[in-house]
N, C-alpha and C positions, 0 to 999 in steps of 0.2 A: 303087258308089259312093254312092248314092243312103243306101244304109246305115249306108254309114261315116261320112256327113256328121250322116245323125243322131244315129249314136250319140256324135259330137262334138258336135254341140249340145245335147243331153241332158247331157251330161258337164259342159262351161261351165253350162248351167243351175241344175245341182247343186252344184256349186262354188262358184260368184256368184250365186247366187237372193237375193234381200231374204228368203224366207220357210224357215224350218225343212223341212227334207227328211231323211228315214231310209230305211235301208232293213235287215230283218231278216231272217232266215231260218227256218224253218217252226216253229223251237220258241220265236220270240219272241227272236233274241239278235241286238243291235245289229251288224251288219257294216260298216256306213256311215254316217256322220253328214255334214252337211256345214258349213261356217262361221257359217253364220245360227244352226242348231240349238245349236252349242256355245255365239256369244253367246248366247242365246235363255235356255236350260237351268243357262250359271256352270256348264259340267266342260269340262276339257281332252278329247282323245279318246281319251287313253289311260284316261283314266276308262268310259269311253264303252262301247268295241271292247269286243264279251266281253261284256256284261251285259244282263242282261234289259230287255223293254220296261218292267216294270211299276218299273223305278229312276226312272222320273218320273213316275208315278201316284200321285195325290194320295189322301186317305182322304175325298173329298168324293164319292166313288161309292161305290155298295156293288156287291160281289162280282157278281148278277146282271145289274147293267148292261151290266160287262166279258162275262160270258156271250152276252147278248145280240149283242153289238157280233161275240164270235165265231161267232155261229150266223149272221148274216144276212153275213157275210168265208165261211164255208164256203157259204152258200147261193147267193148272187149275186154274190160275186168280189168287191166293195167297202160301202167302209161310209163316212159323210159326217156330220158332225154335230159339235157344240161339248162340247168336255172342259175340264173346271180339272185341270192337272198343275201339278204343283210343281218348280221350279227345286231346283238343290242346296242355295242358301241357305234353303230352305225357304217361296220364296215362293209366293204360286198363280198360277198363269197360264192364263189364259184363253184361250185358241184356237178357229178352228175346223179342221176336219182333215177328210181324204181318206185311207183306207187303201185299196190297192190288194193283192189276192192274185195272187201269179202263180207260176209252177211252184217256182219253189225260193223261196219265200218274201213277204216282205210288204215294200210301197214306201208310202210317206207324206210326206202334205205340212202345213205346222200354218201358219196364219197369226194372227197376234198379237193380239187383238180388246181388248186393256187400249185402247187410244187411240183405242177408239169408243166403249169401255165411257163413258169418261172425260169424252167431249163428251158420251155420252145423258145424264147425270149430272147436266151443266152444265145441259144444257136441260130437262130437268126439274126440277130447283132454281127455273131462273131463271121457269120457270113458274109454280110453288106459290109463291116468294117474291111474285109479280104480284098473283096471288088474295086471297095472305094480305096482302098489305099494303094491297088496298083495303081488308080488314076491319078492318085496326089503323085505316086513318084514320077510320073511323067509329065505331069503338071509342074512339078519340082524341079526337073533336071531343064526343060526348056524354059524357064521361068529363070533359072540359074542361066542361062544361056544370055536370056535377053539386060538381067542384070549386068554382068560383065560386058557387054556391049553399052548399057547407060554410064557403065562407070569410067570406060575407057572414052569416051566423048565427054564427060565432067570433068576430068582428068585433064582433056588437052583444052577445054573451056577458061579453068581457070590460069594456066601456063601465060593464055594471051590477054585474061582481065590486069591492066594496072593496078596498079598498088594501092592508089587513091581512090581506086573506085567500093568503097566502103559499099553501096547500096547491093553491088553486085556480087560482090564476095560473101554479104549477108545471105544473099539465094542461096549462092553455092553451097554453103553450109545447111541452107534448111534441105536443098535436093539431095546434100550425100543423107542427113540423119536420116531422110526418107527411106533411102536406099537402105540404110542401114537396119531400119524395119524390116525391108522388103527380105533382106537378107534371113535375119533373124526367124521371117517366116517362113523362109525356106528351108533352114535348117530343119525348124519342128515340123513340116513335111514330111521333110529325109526319114525320121525318125520312126515319127507312124508310121510311114512305108516300108520301114524296113531295109534300105536302100542306104543308110551312108555309114560308110566302112568306119568303125572305131575300134582304139586298139584298149582289151582291157589289161589293167593291172589290178593287186589287190590292193584294196585300199581301209583303212582301218578305217569302221562303220560312226565308231563314238566321236574321231579327232573329226570326221567329215560334217557330224551334224552339229560338232561343237562352231566348230568353223559356219558352217551356213547360217546357227541362232542370232550369231555374232553380224553376218551379211544383211540378215532379216531386221534387226533389231533398227535400221535407220528406216526401214518402207513400215513398217509396224504401228501405228500410232501409240503415241504411248497411254492410250484410256485404254490399253487390250496388253493382259499380263500374257508373257509369251513365255512357256515354263519347259524345261528340258529334262528328262529323269532319265537314264544311264544306268540299268539293272545290270549290262554287261559289256566290264569294258574290250575284252579283246574278242571281239568279232570282225573277221576279216570276208571280204566277198569281194571277187571278180568284177571291177566294172573301170568305167571311164569317169574318174574322180570330178572333172569338170562337169560332165554334163547328168550326170547323177548330182550335184549338189545343184546346179542351175535347175534342175528336175524339183527338189527341194524345194529348192527358195520360191519357183512359183505353185509349187501345194499348197504352201505360206502364206503368200501374197492374198490366192484364191481363198484360203482362210480367211484372211485379213476381212475380203472385202462383203465378205458373210455379214458383216456386224453394219458397214454402210447403208446394206440394202434395207437395217428395220427402224424404224420409227421408234423415236425419245420414251415411249408409251409399252415396247412391247421390248426394246435393248437390255438385255441381262445388267442385273446391278454391278457383275465381275464379268467383263469379257472377255475371255483367256482361249485361248490357242494351247493346248499340252501335246507335244513330241516326245513320245519314248520310244525307246530302243531294248529289246530281250532279245530272249534266244526263243524258239520255236521246237520241240522237237530232237536238238539238237542237233539238227539239220540246213537249221535255214535261222536268219537276224527277221526280224519281225519290227520294222516300223511302224508308230503310230501315229498319225497327227489328226487331232479332234480340239473340234468349237464348240463352242452355244450359241453357234450364231442362227442365222433364220433357216437353216436346213433347205431341204429338196423336197419339192411335192414328187409323186411314183411318176407321175410322165414324165419329169425333168430326168428323174434319178435314173429312169431306164433312157434317156438319151444326152445323159453328159457325156458319155465317151466316145458319143458320135465327132466325128470331123467338123469345124465350122460350126458345129452347135456352143450359142452361148445365150448366156439370160444376160449379157450386160450391154448397155447401151453403144449405138453402133460409133464405132472408134476406140472404144476403152476394152476390146481383147477378141481374140481370130478365135476361140472357137477350137484352139489346137491342143491347150495345156493339158487337161484328162485325156486327151486321146493319144496325143504322144509320150503320157508319163506310162500308159495303160501300155502301150505298144513294147518303151524303150525298157521298162519292167522284165515284160516277156521275152524279149530279147534276153535277158539273161538269166533265164530259166526260172523266173519270179512267178508271182500272182498281186494282184492289183484288185484290192474290192475297196468298193463304197457303199455306208449306208447312210442313209440319211434321213428326217422327219422334218417336215415343218413346224417353226420354234423349238425343235427340240437339238437343231445344231447338225454335225455332218461329223463320222469319222472315217479317215482313211488308211488302208490297214495295207500296210507294204511286206512279201516276204520274198527274198532275198534268200538263195543258197550261198550257204560258209564255204569261204574255201577251204582244202584239207588241214592248211595250218589252224583253222578258228578251233582246234577243240579246247574240251574246259582242261584251265590247268586243276589240279588240286592241291585244297591248300596245306602249306608246308606247316603250320604251324609256328609260323616266325612271323617276330615283327620287326619291323623297320621305321626307327624314327627319320624322317627324311625334311630338314630343316635348308630351305633356300627364300627369299626374298623374291628371284624373279618368277613371277605367274606361271606364264608360259614352260619353262624347265620343269617349275614344281608339279606342274598337272603331268608332264611328258612323262617325267622319271615316276608318278605315280601310278599310270599307266602301265609301262614297262616294267614295276617290281609286284604291282597289284595281277597283270598275266603272268606270272612265271611262278603264282601262289604265293607272297609275302601279304601279311596284313601292313599298313600302310596307314602310319601317323602324320599329319602334315604339319609345318610350321613355318612361318612366314620372318621370322626371326627367331634372334636367340633368347628372348625373355618365354616366345611362346613358346619354345622347345626347351628351356628348362621345366615350364608348369606342367607340360607332356609328361615327362619325364620324372616330375615327381607324384603323379597319379598313377601312370603306367613303370615304371621301374622296375616290377619282377617281372614283366609281359617283353619287356623291349629285349631284342636280341641283338640288335647293331642299329650306327648311325650314320649315317647319310645329308653328309651339311654343308653350306657352301661355307666358305671363309669369312668375307666381307657382307657385310647384312647390318642394318641399322639395330638401334637400342644395343643390341648387347654380340660380338662378332662371333664366331664359331671357336674362335682360342679362347676368347673368355669364355664361353660356355663348355668346353673340354677341362679346359683350368678347375672350372667349378665345381665337374661331378669327379675328376680326377683325387681332386680335395676330397671330398667325401667319400671315399676309397671304390667307386667303381670302375673297372679296367673291359666295361661293354667293348667293344670292336668299332672304332668310328674311321670313315672315310670322308677325307677331307675336299673339297674342289676347289680350284683357284681358278681365277685369269691371269693373274699375275706369275713371272717366272722366274722372280729373286725373293720370291715369299720364304720365308724361315722359321721352322719350326722348331720348336724345343723338342730336343729326343727322351725325355723324362716325360711329354704327352701320351706316348705312342699309338702314334695317327699314322695314318696312311694317305697318301697324296695324291691327286687324280687331276692333271692338268684340265684347263677348258678348254674347248668344246672335249666332253667325258662322253669316250664312245660307250654306250649303254652294256654291251657285252661287257665292259673291263669292272662296271660295278658289278656285273652279275657275278663276275668271274669270282671275285673279291668276297662277295657275299656266301658262295659256296664254299669258298678257300679259308675264311676265316669262321664260318660256322662249322664247317663239317672239323675245323681243329677243334672246336671247343667243347664237341660233340665227344670228337675223342678222350679229350682231357678228361671228359666227364664220365 
């Protein structure tokens, strides 16, 4: 009875265990493998049974090594140690294994060590970066002093060079540009070494990303599509706006350079850099930068955050971009993760803790029609209204506004509108819908101080520049009155 129970338990362990197991005959031919084995090596059962154990061996061990294993199995009946085998796809799999010889064959259990290896590399990299950051900080401070001295002497030289000596003035200008490059390098070193003191303030991440995209469009080749997707507009983080924007700009530039390293034969038909902003577990903003460029090898991926590590030609990269970005995001209490594969592109995921004001505003089930021909004003007001819980319909002139009104009249609860717009201005629009019998609340905005509005149109008027708080108070007052009348 006990033998039967043991047999049943061992079979259950073999069939459902987490670790890979196999049984082979005395000739080293597979007779049984479990599901974990098939998953680890990416084979089907039919592809394995009847094949020699050597099918999973890699070329990283010499024949003498396997002879020693076989000898120990013959002498002691078991062997345990670490091996580097190969999966069906050719991936090297680092395992710890124990092989036991029985009367009619061999049985083995194999433990996947790859996750342990990754963790060990991360710990080693963290320790290495800490020591290098201390060194980088010392170098940066000393280099700053040297640059200050050079700048002082350059200033004095410029004062004594005659105005008509164009050649020497151009030489001084080139020296000045070299100093600027060196200064930028020092600033990155200080960020990396966590010794640069910065003042963090509340930053709207959606607005910052939009500005960064505009800044990046001039440097990204027109053949590369630059796409921004903002899924949550009201996400506020504590950061230095200039440094965060510069960091994101450099990451986008890195993504763009991934296409330069590709030959025309392997260049994707649609080179693309996608940037997205989302929320993660209600506590963090998630910024993702993804490209479909050349990608990085496993070795490059392991070292890409090391300071001064670069795959770019001499003079085209300092190797501090990713390391300083990683350091800066960690200073903000966030995380910086990179995933990449050769030929499959690179994905950078940044998590930033949200400021307490970034809570999700519940929808009010109220819709505002917003019309203004100034795109910057329209985008800004849209974001403010959306962040306060309103659904927003956008129009760039009165014609578009009227078209939206005719489509959504029953759902529009209020209208915020500029007076002076092309095609149809705000007053013409208001007259049209008032004649149609609608008394929906309308708030007009104008930059003119002598604007006259007919009393029968029953609109409110705000002077530009408009305080967003006044618009929100207007909506709250008007819509609460309408609800009480209902």
